[in-house]
Phi, psi and omega in degrees: 000138179268125178259127180259124179303153180279162179300325175298318182292318181292319178297316177304312182295323178291325182287326177296319182290324180290319179300318178291335182271349178297136180253133179289135177254132181240129179274138178223133180242152169243117178220132182058034178061036177223146172276134180227120358286161177289336178229134176237134179257132180230162176288135174293145178080008179236146173280138178227164181243114174274123177261108187254123180252107178280100183273355175278156180285344181257155182290157173218148176251122173279121180222138175213121173293317181298322179271356182053054180228150181198115186210126173276132181242110182301160176299144181050048177215173179243157175216148175253133176232116176278133172227157176093182355300142180245147170292148174309138177154186177245137188231102185284151171218163184207164174267117184299326182270353174215065187294336178294323183248327184274086181232145178197180180204147173256133180244114179263121177218000000 
């Protein structure tokens, strides 16, 4: 005899899969050629989405050798940068165009 799962059972299975697939978003701003906040803490072992909002009129480049990421963000615009999953530790990043002031780090714990 063939058993067909109920609609409730299917919906429950789909919602569990969807909840596991959600990626945490972390907001990061560039203002006055500085990253704000300078440090963001994320869970180790999870992929996250950095939503970087460049509030300056000039472009900035998000760069990190440790995160293996490089992205130009035009002035007054947003960009998404995916990172992780990361081992516990600190991962520095900087603004290529304003290295003296645009410094930050991702802390995975």
